[in-house]
RODO-2510 file (C-alpha; in nm, 4 decimals, decimal comma):
residues 305
     n   res          X          Y          Z
     1     x     0,0000     0,0000     0,0000
     2     x     0,1501     0,3301    -0,1071
     3     x     0,1111     0,6311     0,1227
     4     x     0,3007     0,9224    -0,0252
     5     x     0,6667     0,8202    -0,0371
     6     x     0,6159     0,5201     0,1931
     7     x     0,5335     0,1654     0,0934
     8     x     0,3435    -0,0169     0,3697
     9     x     0,2532    -0,3822     0,3949
    10     x    -0,1082    -0,4814     0,3518
    11     x    -0,3396    -0,5211     0,5220
    12     x    -0,2596    -0,2337     0,7584
    13     x    -0,2809    -0,3434     1,1224
    14     x    -0,5660    -0,2178     1,3371
    15     x    -0,3768    -0,0151     1,5952
    16     x    -0,5270     0,0946     1,9262
    17     x    -0,4494     0,4580     2,0103
    18     x    -0,1041     0,4166     1,8517
    19     x     0,2006     0,5963     1,9860
    20     x     0,5216     0,6329     1,7863
    21     x     0,8599     0,5777     1,9514
    22     x     1,1275     0,7107     1,7163
    23     x     1,5055     0,7323     1,7110
    24     x     1,7137     0,9576     1,4880
    25     x     2,0503     0,8413     1,3565
    26     x     2,3179     0,9706     1,3676
    27     x     2,2078     1,3030     1,5189
    28     x     2,1310     1,2954     1,8920
    29     x     2,1797     0,9222     1,9322
    30     x     2,4964     0,9208     2,1420
    31     x     2,5894     0,5728     2,2563
    32     x     2,3174     0,4429     2,0207
    33     x     2,0795     0,4793     2,3168
    34     x     1,7712     0,5520     2,1056
    35     x     1,8432     0,2743     1,8564
    36     x     1,9262     0,0183     2,1257
    37     x     1,6135     0,1038     2,3228
    38     x     1,3839     0,0585     2,0249
    39     x     1,5554    -0,2646     1,9224
    40     x     1,4958    -0,4116     2,2686
    41     x     1,1323    -0,2997     2,2731
    42     x     1,0810    -0,4553     1,9306
    43     x     1,2343    -0,7819     2,0477
    44     x     1,0324    -0,8070     2,3690
    45     x     0,7087    -0,6963     2,2053
    46     x     0,7650    -0,9155     1,8959
    47     x     0,7246    -0,6251     1,6552
    48     x     0,6318    -0,6877     1,2933
    49     x     0,7486    -0,5059     0,9818
    50     x     0,5195    -0,2300     0,8630
    51     x     0,7165    -0,0771     0,5777
    52     x     0,9528     0,2005     0,4774
    53     x     1,0348     0,4490     0,2065
    54     x     0,9676     0,3173    -0,1433
    55     x     1,2879     0,4792    -0,2779
    56     x     1,5204     0,5596     0,0132
    57     x     1,7988     0,6592    -0,2257
    58     x     1,5954     0,9686    -0,3010
    59     x     1,6873     1,1026     0,0441
    60     x     1,9968     0,9123     0,1584
    61     x     2,3511     0,8961     0,0210
    62     x     2,4504     0,5297     0,0242
    63     x     2,8198     0,6183     0,0339
    64     x     2,7498     0,7672     0,3784
    65     x     2,4864     0,5221     0,5015
    66     x     2,6263     0,1943     0,3724
    67     x     2,4073    -0,1024     0,2742
    68     x     2,4791    -0,4169     0,4767
    69     x     2,5258    -0,7663     0,3330
    70     x     2,4100    -1,0634     0,5403
    71     x     2,3132    -1,4280     0,4969
    72     x     1,9734    -1,5733     0,5835
    73     x     1,9163    -1,9484     0,5476
    74     x     2,2266    -1,9658     0,3314
    75     x     2,1123    -1,6932     0,0939
    76     x     2,3025    -1,3700     0,0496
    77     x     2,0871    -1,0621     0,1083
    78     x     2,1373    -0,6880     0,1304
    79     x     1,9820    -0,4475     0,3791
    80     x     1,9421    -0,0999     0,2305
    81     x     1,9307     0,1930     0,4759
    82     x     1,5741     0,3148     0,5127
    83     x     1,3332     0,4925     0,7466
    84     x     1,1882     0,1631     0,8691
    85     x     0,8499     0,1330     1,0385
    86     x     0,7572    -0,1576     1,2675
    87     x     0,4568    -0,2132     1,4921
    88     x     0,3597    -0,4079     1,8023
    89     x     0,0681    -0,4531     2,0380
    90     x     0,1336    -0,2804     2,3680
    91     x     0,0907    -0,4402     2,7106
    92     x    -0,1919    -0,1949     2,7897
    93     x    -0,4459    -0,0102     2,5787
    94     x    -0,1849     0,1505     2,3525
    95     x    -0,0145    -0,0040     2,0505
    96     x     0,3209     0,1136     1,9214
    97     x     0,4820     0,2114     1,5949
    98     x     0,8622     0,2076     1,6024
    99     x     1,0257     0,4504     1,3607
   100     x     1,3963     0,4302     1,2733
   101     x     1,4700     0,7742     1,1327
   102     x     1,7837     0,8666     0,9383
   103     x     1,9058     1,2195     0,8778
   104     x     1,8336     1,3048     0,5121
   105     x     2,1106     1,4093     0,2746
   106     x     1,8761     1,5659     0,0220
   107     x     1,5132     1,6736    -0,0265
   108     x     1,4682     1,7114     0,3500
   109     x     1,1407     1,9038     0,3245
   110     x     0,9863     1,6331     0,1063
   111     x     1,1172     1,3648     0,3418
   112     x     0,9551     1,5368     0,6395
   113     x     0,6282     1,5746     0,4484
   114     x     0,6351     1,2009     0,3765
   115     x     0,6903     1,1087     0,7425
   116     x     0,4147     1,3389     0,8652
   117     x     0,1747     1,2033     0,6028
   118     x     0,2283     0,8387     0,6919
   119     x     0,2028     0,9023     1,0677
   120     x    -0,1175     1,1003     1,0245
   121     x    -0,2578     0,8210     0,8068
   122     x    -0,1816     0,5721     1,0859
   123     x    -0,3776     0,8040     1,3205
   124     x    -0,1089     0,8204     1,5830
   125     x    -0,1866     0,9909     1,9134
   126     x     0,1700     1,0637     2,0258
   127     x     0,5113     1,1027     1,8637
   128     x     0,7926     1,0315     2,1124
   129     x     1,1493     1,0732     1,9928
   130     x     1,4204     0,9278     2,2144
   131     x     1,7971     0,9615     2,2084
   132     x     2,1022     1,0738     2,4025
   133     x     2,3672     1,3442     2,4112
   134     x     2,7082     1,3740     2,5741
   135     x     2,7224     1,6102     2,8699
   136     x     2,9464     1,7009     3,1626
   137     x     2,7969     1,4391     3,3958
   138     x     2,9653     1,1616     3,5988
   139     x     2,9137     0,7940     3,5298
   140     x     2,9101     0,7338     3,9074
   141     x     2,5704     0,8980     3,9541
   142     x     2,2268     0,8016     3,8169
   143     x     2,1914     0,9124     3,4560
   144     x     1,9460     1,1945     3,3927
   145     x     1,6917     1,2218     3,1136
   146     x     1,5713     1,5582     2,9876
   147     x     1,2121     1,5567     2,8700
   148     x     0,9776     1,7913     2,6872
   149     x     0,6156     1,7589     2,5822
   150     x     0,4794     1,9872     2,3115
   151     x     0,7775     2,2134     2,3661
   152     x     0,7296     2,2466     2,7429
   153     x     0,9326     2,0790     3,0218
   154     x     0,8046     1,7313     3,1030
   155     x     0,7278     1,7017     3,4740
   156     x     0,6043     1,4295     3,7045
   157     x     0,7848     1,1352     3,5414
   158     x     1,0340     0,9420     3,7546
   159     x     1,3881     0,9840     3,6222
   160     x     1,3017     1,2817     3,3999
   161     x     1,4076     1,6411     3,4527
   162     x     1,2461     1,9144     3,2470
   163     x     1,4282     2,2072     3,4050
   164     x     1,7022     2,3946     3,2262
   165     x     1,8382     2,7353     3,3072
   166     x     1,8422     2,8489     2,9467
   167     x     1,6790     2,6980     2,6369
   168     x     1,9255     2,5551     2,3867
   169     x     2,0378     2,7755     2,1004
   170     x     2,2640     2,6474     1,8250
   171     x     2,2897     2,3879     1,5482
   172     x     2,0070     2,1389     1,5376
   173     x     1,8444     1,8786     1,3150
   174     x     1,5953     1,9602     1,0423
   175     x     1,4093     1,6538     1,1690
   176     x     1,2826     1,8566     1,4659
   177     x     1,0249     1,9858     1,2200
   178     x     0,8513     1,6473     1,2324
   179     x     0,7506     1,7026     1,5942
   180     x     0,6515     2,0634     1,5288
   181     x     0,4361     1,9654     1,2323
   182     x     0,2613     1,6910     1,4278
   183     x     0,2002     1,9205     1,7245
   184     x     0,0405     2,1730     1,4886
   185     x    -0,1914     1,8908     1,3743
   186     x    -0,3040     1,8235     1,7304
   187     x    -0,0794     1,5209     1,7869
   188     x     0,1074     1,5002     2,1181
   189     x     0,4842     1,5377     2,0725
   190     x     0,7355     1,4230     2,3336
   191     x     1,1154     1,4153     2,3415
   192     x     1,3332     1,2194     2,5863
   193     x     1,7086     1,2788     2,5859
   194     x     1,9491     1,0858     2,8105
   195     x     2,2624     1,2684     2,9255
   196     x     2,5760     1,0519     2,9040
   197     x     2,9270     1,1137     3,0449
   198     x     3,1248     1,2930     2,7737
   199     x     3,4574     1,1336     2,8707
   200     x     3,3370     0,7791     2,7950
   201     x     3,2005     0,7837     2,4431
   202     x     3,0827     0,4274     2,4014
   203     x     2,9536     0,2998     2,0701
   204     x     2,6817     0,1140     2,2609
   205     x     2,6023     0,2626     2,6028
   206     x     2,3902     0,0011     2,7791
   207     x     2,3481     0,2081     3,0953
   208     x     2,1881     0,4769     2,8809
   209     x     1,9605     0,2182     2,7225
   210     x     1,8521     0,0882     3,0625
   211     x     1,7791     0,4394     3,1876
   212     x     1,5687     0,5177     2,8808
   213     x     1,3755     0,1925     2,9192
   214     x     1,3091     0,2725     3,2845
   215     x     1,1664     0,6128     3,1890
   216     x     0,9507     0,4629     2,9132
   217     x     0,8313     0,1994     3,1594
   218     x     0,7248     0,4770     3,3981
   219     x     0,5251     0,6359     3,1170
   220     x     0,3747     0,3234     2,9611
   221     x     0,3786     0,0612     3,2346
   222     x     0,6114    -0,1797     3,0547
   223     x     0,7035    -0,4979     3,2466
   224     x     1,0188    -0,4650     3,4637
   225     x     1,2133    -0,7172     3,2538
   226     x     1,2190    -0,4738     2,9618
   227     x     1,4807    -0,2665     3,1455
   228     x     1,6856    -0,5478     3,2997
   229     x     2,0397    -0,5957     3,1727
   230     x     2,3757    -0,7007     3,3129
   231     x     2,5762    -0,5026     3,0603
   232     x     2,4381    -0,1701     3,1831
   233     x     2,6638    -0,1851     3,4901
   234     x     2,9638    -0,3717     3,3479
   235     x     3,0830    -0,0879     3,1246
   236     x     3,0703     0,1805     3,3931
   237     x     3,2219    -0,0527     3,6527
   238     x     3,5232    -0,0927     3,4259
   239     x     3,5610     0,2859     3,4040
   240     x     3,5431     0,3092     3,7834
   241     x     3,8094     0,0408     3,8121
   242     x     4,0359     0,2307     3,5742
   243     x     3,9754     0,5551     3,7664
   244     x     4,1651     0,4240     4,0677
   245     x     4,4757     0,3900     3,8524
   246     x     4,4512     0,7192     3,6608
   247     x     4,4570     1,0485     3,8519
   248     x     4,3285     1,2489     3,5513
   249     x     4,0092     1,0472     3,5243
   250     x     3,9595     1,0450     3,9011
   251     x     4,0017     1,4221     3,9279
   252     x     3,7656     1,4856     3,6373
   253     x     3,4943     1,2588     3,7761
   254     x     3,5219     1,4123     4,1242
   255     x     3,4611     1,7603     3,9786
   256     x     3,1617     1,6335     3,7824
   257     x     3,0236     1,4622     4,0929
   258     x     3,0414     1,7919     4,2839
   259     x     2,8541     1,9734     4,0051
   260     x     2,5942     1,6964     3,9839
   261     x     2,5329     1,6898     4,3602
   262     x     2,5043     2,0691     4,3706
   263     x     2,2345     2,0599     4,1015
   264     x     2,0328     1,8027     4,2939
   265     x     2,0713     2,0025     4,6151
   266     x     1,9372     2,3134     4,4437
   267     x     1,6492     2,1151     4,2978
   268     x     1,5692     1,9700     4,6411
   269     x     1,5613     2,3265     4,7698
   270     x     1,2778     2,3973     4,5276
   271     x     1,4905     2,6034     4,2922
   272     x     1,3061     2,6809     3,9694
   273     x     1,6174     2,6806     3,7576
   274     x     1,8878     2,4271     3,6891
   275     x     2,2434     2,5493     3,6284
   276     x     2,3601     2,5069     3,2738
   277     x     2,5952     2,2109     3,2265
   278     x     2,9620     2,2984     3,2524
   279     x     3,1588     2,2601     2,9284
   280     x     3,3429     1,9301     2,8901
   281     x     3,6840     1,9210     3,0528
   282     x     3,9782     1,9683     2,8213
   283     x     4,2030     1,7542     3,0400
   284     x     4,4030     1,5260     2,8128
   285     x     4,4055     1,1629     2,9091
   286     x     4,7010     0,9298     2,8607
   287     x     4,6876     0,7304     2,5329
   288     x     4,6492     0,4079     2,7309
   289     x     4,3365     0,5459     2,8995
   290     x     4,1899     0,6698     2,5720
   291     x     4,2458     0,3242     2,4235
   292     x     4,0796     0,1674     2,7272
   293     x     3,7739     0,3899     2,6903
   294     x     3,7475     0,3070     2,3195
   295     x     3,7406    -0,0630     2,4021
   296     x     3,4714    -0,0383     2,6698
   297     x     3,1958    -0,1137     2,4208
   298     x     3,3462    -0,4569     2,3604
   299     x     3,1495    -0,7241     2,5531
   300     x     3,3273    -0,8797     2,8464
   301     x     3,3256    -1,2486     2,9407
   302     x     2,9780    -1,3734     3,0227
   303     x     2,8137    -1,0448     2,9286
   304     x     2,4457    -1,0402     2,8421
   305     x     2,2176    -0,7979     2,6621
***
């Protein structure tokens, strides 16, 4: 079934009050938190394929997003990068559409029009984009998630902070227009952004994934097992172990801990504003430490997803 630039499988599923959970790659998906979160939800909820762009090469440069070759039942196949849609029945009264967005390389306005059209056709009730960004926060404290709803701070959700001293100004993604367009159409728009320690840039940050799943579980009542993982603590435990042997890392983390604790103290004192994050430290780490941090995303013995 063709809907604008999207080709969807027929028959279309009958979705109950559908909500979209979307990730955007590569922008604002530090540690692959958004992608990993959606992949786990799809696995636990046994999501089915719904469709994607009919001609993704119209919007994506395949020398930048590379196709992937794989084998299935002995047959060689190719996966072409696309804005994939999948769907699943939720554990409550809400069903879900999972949207794997890619930043467009061309015809961005048409691409956005196509996404808005297909989501409106599916009669979604909420568009929730999730992801992560690097910030001056310590890995030794609970990760924080910034949340907004229809452009306003999201309050009352465990693990979410909506307070910021100043609204962000600077470079952004054209894909933010998707949420704005949907809001203008009367569709609820939410954004959840996990803040990760900037000094440990992991290709796959499982602690960030767990935190995002915990927040989504608070919102949607997902079963506790959705957020359970052993790997979420293993990576950060290895950083803590290395800290004891490297004064630069230890000093940096101690400063970040002080800033973090001061923010929470102000918030506990009913402050209405949160101090802006301090800029990342420019302290240079020894090459051996940098190599260690690069290897943290490699699974350790007996690790589990």
